[in-house]
N, C-alpha and C positions, 0 to 999 in steps of 0.2 A: 765731129771732126775725126779725121783719120790720123794715123801715125806719120803720114807724109806732110802734114800741115803743122806749121809753127806759128804761134801768135807772139808777137813782140809788143811790149809797151815801151814807148820812148817818152820819158818824162821831160817836160820843158819847164825851166825856171830861170830866173834872173834875166840875162841878156837874150835867152832863147824863148822867153815867154811871148806869146802872141800879143800884138799891140792892143787888141780888143779886151784883154783881161781887165776886169773891174777890180777896184780896191777891195781887199778882203778875200779875193780868189787866188792870191799869190801863194806860192809854195810848191815844193817839188812833187807833192802827191796830188795836186789839183789839176794840173794841165799835162795831158799826155796824148800821144798819137798811138793808135792801135793798128798794127800791121799784121795781116794774115797772109802768110807766104807758104809756098811749098818748100820742102827741103832743098829742092833743086834751085828754086829762085833765090833762096837765102845763100846758097853756095855761089851762085852767079854774082849776087850783090857783094858778097865778101871778096871774091876775086877781083871785081871791078874796083872796089874801095882800096884794096891792097895795091893795085896797079896805079891808082891815082895818088896815093900817099907816098909812093916810092920816090916821087920827085922832091919830096920834102924830108931830108935826112933828120934823124934824131939829133937833138941838141943836148 
C-alpha cells in the first residue's frame, strides 16, 4: 500500500451487529468492516458526513 491509502476498521457490536452473528461470536473485537480508501475518498466521505449531520444539532 502507499501513503495515499488509508485502511479503516469499523467494529460492529450490540445493535450494530449483523443479524447472522452466531452465539459466541459477539463482542466488539469480533465483527468489523475493513474499508480501504484513498485519502481523497476519506476526505470526501468526511465532508459528506459533516453535511448530513449538520441537520441534527448537538443536544
